C-alpha positions as a Markdown table, in Angstrom:
| # | Residue | x | y | z |
|---|---|---|---|---|
| 1 | Met | 84.0 | 126.1 | 213.4 |
| 2 | His | 87.5 | 124.8 | 214.2 |
| 3 | Ile | 87.1 | 121.0 | 214.7 |
| 4 | Val | 89.7 | 119.7 | 217.3 |
| 5 | Asp | 92.1 | 116.8 | 217.4 |
| 6 | Gly | 90.6 | 113.4 | 218.4 |
| 7 | Val | 87.1 | 113.9 | 217.1 |
| 8 | Leu | 87.0 | 112.8 | 213.5 |
| 9 | Ser | 87.5 | 109.3 | 212.3 |
| 10 | Ala | 90.7 | 108.3 | 210.3 |
| 11 | Pro | 88.9 | 107.9 | 207.1 |
| 12 | Val | 87.5 | 111.4 | 207.3 |
| 13 | Leu | 91.0 | 112.8 | 208.3 |
| 14 | Val | 92.6 | 111.1 | 205.4 |
| 15 | Gly | 90.0 | 112.3 | 203.0 |
| 16 | Gly | 90.3 | 115.8 | 204.3 |
| 17 | Val | 94.1 | 115.8 | 203.7 |
| 18 | Val | 93.8 | 114.5 | 200.2 |
| 19 | Leu | 91.1 | 117.0 | 199.0 |
| 20 | Thr | 92.8 | 119.8 | 200.7 |
| 21 | Ala | 96.2 | 119.0 | 199.2 |
| 22 | Gly | 94.5 | 119.0 | 195.7 |
| 23 | Gly | 92.8 | 122.4 | 196.5 |
| 24 | Ile | 96.1 | 123.9 | 197.6 |
| 25 | Ala | 97.9 | 122.5 | 194.5 |
| 26 | Leu | 95.2 | 124.2 | 192.3 |
| 27 | Gly | 95.5 | 127.4 | 194.3 |
| 28 | Leu | 99.1 | 127.6 | 194.0 |
| 29 | Arg | 99.1 | 127.1 | 190.3 |
| 30 | Ser | 96.7 | 130.0 | 190.0 |
| 31 | Leu | 98.7 | 132.2 | 192.2 |
| 32 | Thr | 100.0 | 135.0 | 190.2 |
| 33 | Leu | 102.2 | 137.9 | 191.5 |
| 34 | Glu | 99.2 | 140.2 | 191.0 |
| 35 | Arg | 97.2 | 137.9 | 193.7 |
| 36 | Val | 100.0 | 137.7 | 196.3 |
| 37 | Pro | 99.1 | 141.0 | 198.1 |
| 38 | Ala | 95.4 | 140.1 | 198.2 |
| 39 | Ala | 96.2 | 136.5 | 199.3 |
| 40 | Gly | 98.3 | 137.9 | 202.2 |
| 41 | Val | 95.7 | 140.4 | 203.3 |
| 42 | Leu | 92.8 | 138.0 | 203.2 |
| 43 | Ser | 94.9 | 135.2 | 204.9 |
| 44 | Ala | 95.6 | 137.9 | 207.7 |
| 45 | Thr | 91.8 | 139.0 | 207.7 |
| 46 | Phe | 90.8 | 135.3 | 208.2 |
| 47 | Phe | 93.3 | 134.8 | 210.9 |
| 48 | Val | 92.2 | 137.6 | 212.9 |
| 49 | Ala | 88.4 | 137.1 | 212.3 |
| 50 | Thr | 88.4 | 133.6 | 213.3 |
| 51 | Leu | 90.3 | 134.4 | 216.5 |
| 52 | Ile | 87.3 | 135.9 | 218.1 |
| 53 | His | 85.1 | 133.0 | 219.3 |
| 54 | Val | 81.8 | 133.3 | 220.8 |
| 55 | Pro | 80.8 | 130.3 | 223.0 |
| 56 | Val | 77.5 | 128.9 | 222.1 |
| 57 | Gly | 76.5 | 125.8 | 223.9 |
| 58 | Pro | 78.9 | 122.9 | 223.3 |
| 59 | Ser | 80.5 | 124.6 | 220.4 |
| 60 | Ser | 81.5 | 128.2 | 219.5 |
| 61 | Val | 80.9 | 130.4 | 216.5 |
| 62 | His | 83.0 | 133.2 | 214.7 |
| 63 | Leu | 83.3 | 135.0 | 211.6 |
| 64 | Ile | 85.2 | 133.3 | 208.7 |
| 65 | Met | 85.2 | 135.8 | 205.7 |
| 66 | Asn | 85.6 | 132.9 | 203.4 |
| 67 | Gly | 82.8 | 134.5 | 201.0 |
| 68 | Leu | 85.2 | 137.4 | 200.3 |
| 69 | Ala | 88.3 | 135.3 | 200.0 |
| 70 | Gly | 86.3 | 133.2 | 197.4 |
| 71 | Leu | 85.2 | 136.3 | 195.5 |
| 72 | Leu | 88.8 | 137.8 | 195.3 |
| 73 | Leu | 91.0 | 134.5 | 195.2 |
| 74 | Ser | 88.9 | 131.6 | 193.9 |
| 75 | Trp | 91.2 | 128.6 | 194.3 |
| 76 | Val | 93.9 | 130.6 | 195.9 |
| 77 | Ala | 91.5 | 130.6 | 199.0 |
| 78 | Phe | 92.9 | 127.2 | 199.8 |
| 79 | Pro | 96.5 | 128.2 | 200.3 |
| 80 | Ala | 95.6 | 131.6 | 201.9 |
| 81 | Leu | 93.2 | 129.9 | 204.5 |
| 82 | Phe | 95.5 | 127.0 | 205.1 |
| 83 | Val | 98.2 | 129.5 | 206.2 |
| 84 | Gly | 96.0 | 131.0 | 208.6 |
| 85 | Leu | 94.7 | 127.8 | 210.2 |
| 86 | Val | 98.4 | 126.6 | 210.5 |
| 87 | Leu | 99.4 | 129.8 | 212.4 |
| 88 | Gln | 96.3 | 129.5 | 214.6 |
| 89 | Ala | 97.0 | 125.8 | 215.5 |
| 90 | Val | 100.8 | 126.2 | 216.3 |
| 91 | Phe | 100.5 | 129.5 | 218.2 |
| 92 | Phe | 97.0 | 129.4 | 219.8 |
| 93 | Gly | 96.1 | 125.8 | 219.7 |
| 94 | Tyr | 92.9 | 126.2 | 217.7 |
| 95 | Gly | 91.9 | 123.1 | 216.0 |
| 96 | Gly | 94.8 | 121.0 | 215.7 |
| 97 | Leu | 97.4 | 119.6 | 213.4 |
| 98 | Thr | 95.8 | 116.3 | 212.5 |
| 99 | Val | 92.5 | 118.2 | 211.5 |
| 100 | Leu | 94.3 | 120.8 | 209.3 |
| 101 | Gly | 93.1 | 119.1 | 206.2 |
| 102 | Val | 89.4 | 118.9 | 207.3 |
| 103 | Asn | 89.4 | 122.4 | 208.8 |
| 104 | Thr | 90.9 | 123.9 | 205.6 |
| 105 | Leu | 88.4 | 121.9 | 203.4 |
| 106 | Val | 85.3 | 122.9 | 205.2 |
| 107 | Met | 86.3 | 126.7 | 205.1 |
| 108 | Ala | 88.1 | 126.9 | 201.7 |
| 109 | Leu | 85.8 | 124.7 | 199.5 |
| 110 | Pro | 82.8 | 126.8 | 200.3 |
| 111 | Ala | 84.8 | 129.9 | 199.4 |
| 112 | Val | 85.6 | 128.5 | 196.1 |
| 113 | Val | 82.0 | 127.6 | 195.5 |
| 114 | Val | 80.7 | 131.1 | 196.4 |
| 115 | Gly | 83.3 | 132.6 | 194.2 |
| 116 | Leu | 82.1 | 130.7 | 191.2 |
| 117 | Leu | 78.5 | 131.5 | 191.9 |
| 118 | Phe | 78.8 | 135.2 | 192.6 |
| 119 | Arg | 81.9 | 136.4 | 191.0 |
| 120 | Arg | 80.3 | 137.9 | 187.9 |
| 121 | Leu | 77.7 | 139.7 | 190.0 |
| 122 | Ala | 80.5 | 141.2 | 192.2 |
| 123 | Met | 82.1 | 142.5 | 189.0 |
| 124 | Ser | 78.9 | 144.4 | 188.1 |
| 125 | Pro | 79.4 | 148.1 | 187.3 |
| 126 | Asp | 76.4 | 148.7 | 189.7 |
| 127 | Gly | 77.6 | 149.0 | 193.2 |
| 128 | Arg | 74.5 | 147.8 | 194.7 |
| 129 | Leu | 74.5 | 144.6 | 192.8 |
| 130 | Ala | 78.4 | 144.1 | 193.8 |
| 131 | Ala | 77.4 | 144.7 | 197.4 |
| 132 | Leu | 74.4 | 142.1 | 197.0 |
| 133 | Ala | 77.0 | 139.6 | 195.7 |
| 134 | Gly | 79.2 | 140.2 | 198.6 |
| 135 | Phe | 76.3 | 139.6 | 201.0 |
| 136 | Leu | 75.2 | 136.3 | 199.3 |
| 137 | Ala | 78.9 | 135.1 | 199.1 |
| 138 | Gly | 79.4 | 136.0 | 202.8 |
| 139 | Ala | 76.2 | 134.4 | 204.0 |
| 140 | Leu | 76.3 | 131.3 | 201.9 |
| 141 | Gly | 80.1 | 130.7 | 202.6 |
| 142 | Ile | 79.1 | 130.5 | 206.4 |
| 143 | Val | 76.1 | 128.2 | 205.8 |
| 144 | Leu | 78.1 | 125.9 | 203.5 |
| 145 | Ala | 81.1 | 125.7 | 206.0 |
| 146 | Gly | 78.7 | 124.9 | 208.9 |
| 147 | Ser | 77.1 | 122.2 | 206.8 |
| 148 | Met | 80.3 | 120.6 | 206.0 |
| 149 | Val | 81.4 | 120.6 | 209.5 |
| 150 | Ala | 78.1 | 118.9 | 210.3 |
| 151 | Leu | 78.9 | 116.3 | 207.5 |
| 152 | Val | 82.3 | 115.4 | 208.6 |
| 153 | Leu | 80.9 | 115.0 | 212.2 |
| 154 | Trp | 78.1 | 112.9 | 211.0 |
| 155 | Leu | 80.5 | 110.7 | 208.9 |
| 156 | Ser | 82.7 | 110.2 | 212.0 |
| 157 | Gly | 79.9 | 108.8 | 214.0 |
| 158 | Ala | 76.2 | 108.8 | 214.9 |
| 159 | Glu | 76.8 | 110.1 | 218.4 |
| 160 | Phe | 77.9 | 113.5 | 216.8 |
| 161 | Ile | 74.5 | 114.0 | 215.1 |
| 162 | Pro | 72.9 | 116.2 | 217.8 |
| 163 | Ile | 76.2 | 118.3 | 217.8 |
| 164 | Ala | 76.1 | 118.5 | 213.9 |
| 165 | Lys | 72.6 | 119.8 | 213.9 |
| 166 | Phe | 73.4 | 122.5 | 216.6 |
| 167 | Val | 76.5 | 123.7 | 214.7 |
| 168 | Val | 74.3 | 124.4 | 211.6 |
| 169 | Leu | 71.6 | 126.3 | 213.6 |
| 170 | Ala | 74.3 | 128.2 | 215.6 |
| 171 | His | 75.9 | 129.7 | 212.6 |
| 172 | Val | 72.7 | 131.0 | 211.0 |
| 173 | Pro | 73.0 | 134.4 | 212.8 |
| 174 | Ile | 76.7 | 134.4 | 212.0 |
| 175 | Ala | 75.9 | 134.0 | 208.3 |
| 176 | Leu | 73.9 | 137.2 | 208.4 |
| 177 | Ile | 76.6 | 139.1 | 210.0 |
| 178 | Asp | 79.4 | 137.6 | 207.8 |
| 179 | Gly | 77.4 | 138.5 | 204.8 |
| 180 | Leu | 76.9 | 142.2 | 206.0 |
| 181 | Val | 80.6 | 142.6 | 206.5 |
| 182 | Cys | 81.4 | 141.0 | 203.3 |
| 183 | Ala | 78.8 | 143.2 | 201.5 |
| 184 | Ala | 80.4 | 146.3 | 203.0 |
| 185 | Ala | 83.8 | 145.2 | 202.2 |
| 186 | Val | 82.9 | 144.6 | 198.4 |
| 187 | Ala | 81.0 | 147.8 | 198.2 |
| 188 | Leu | 84.2 | 149.7 | 199.5 |
| 189 | Ile | 86.4 | 147.9 | 197.1 |
| 190 | His | 83.9 | 148.5 | 194.3 |
| 191 | Arg | 84.0 | 152.4 | 195.2 |
| 192 | Val | 87.7 | 152.9 | 196.1 |
| 193 | Lys | 89.5 | 150.3 | 193.9 |
| 194 | Pro | 87.2 | 148.7 | 191.6 |
| 195 | Glu | 90.1 | 147.2 | 189.4 |
| 196 | Leu | 90.7 | 144.9 | 192.3 |
| 197 | Leu | 87.8 | 142.9 | 191.6 |
| 198 | Gly | 88.3 | 142.7 | 187.9 |
| 199 | Thr | 92.0 | 142.0 | 187.9 |
| 200 | Leu | 92.2 | 139.6 | 190.8 |
| 201 | Met | 89.1 | 137.7 | 189.9 |
| 202 | Leu | 90.0 | 136.9 | 186.4 |
| 203 | Ser | 93.1 | 135.2 | 185.1 |
| 204 | Pro | 95.0 | 137.3 | 182.6 |
| 205 | Arg | 94.6 | 136.3 | 179.2 |
| 206 | Pro | 97.4 | 136.5 | 176.7 |
| 207 | Ala | 97.3 | 139.1 | 174.1 |
| 208 | Pro | 96.2 | 137.9 | 170.7 |
| 209 | Thr | 99.0 | 137.7 | 168.3 |
| 210 | Arg | 98.7 | 138.9 | 164.8 |
| 211 | Arg | 100.0 | 136.9 | 161.9 |
| 212 | Leu | 102.0 | 139.0 | 159.3 |
| 213 | Ala | 100.8 | 138.5 | 155.8 |
| 214 | Arg | 103.6 | 137.4 | 153.6 |
| 215 | Gln | 104.6 | 139.9 | 151.0 |
| 216 | Pro | 104.9 | 138.7 | 147.6 |
| 217 | Ala | 108.5 | 138.4 | 146.4 |
| 218 | Pro | 109.6 | 141.1 | 144.0 |
């Protein structure tokens, strides 16, 4: 899933940087103190999960866990995943520095999308429905990320079309595995600390203020 330096065209790289910068800005604006621990844990989870690569043909596949990040963090998934990608690029050489914008975009934007789609279902008092939301978010997050990788490869040149198709197909089984892992994580959160789903996935609303009625002058 990590795209390496020297593959994508300059317009695609610039577009990735611009869109990712906007996503990070939105994420930082909604990053409250209550979300910081979850953002740190999910960034670390993403960092570890994506380090385990399974070579498949000319590409490699791995878990992303962006579905879980989207359910719990929404737009905060952008800075959380960006930090993980920076550390991987610097310390392990995964991806690269020039493609940080695109790599973040193809993983974080699907996280936001699945978060918007399945957030309410994950907050259901029924644990089975919450687990279903986790599975759908995890699986669809991988499918969307793989499709976006294929898209940016196609936009960079027609010679990448065969590889783009292969990337999508190779991530189908990973989508099922990621969905099951995400479903198990959501089910555990729902059982052990259900308030985590509710408090981290909804922005706190200010308490309504009451206007004091004016007392008639004596």
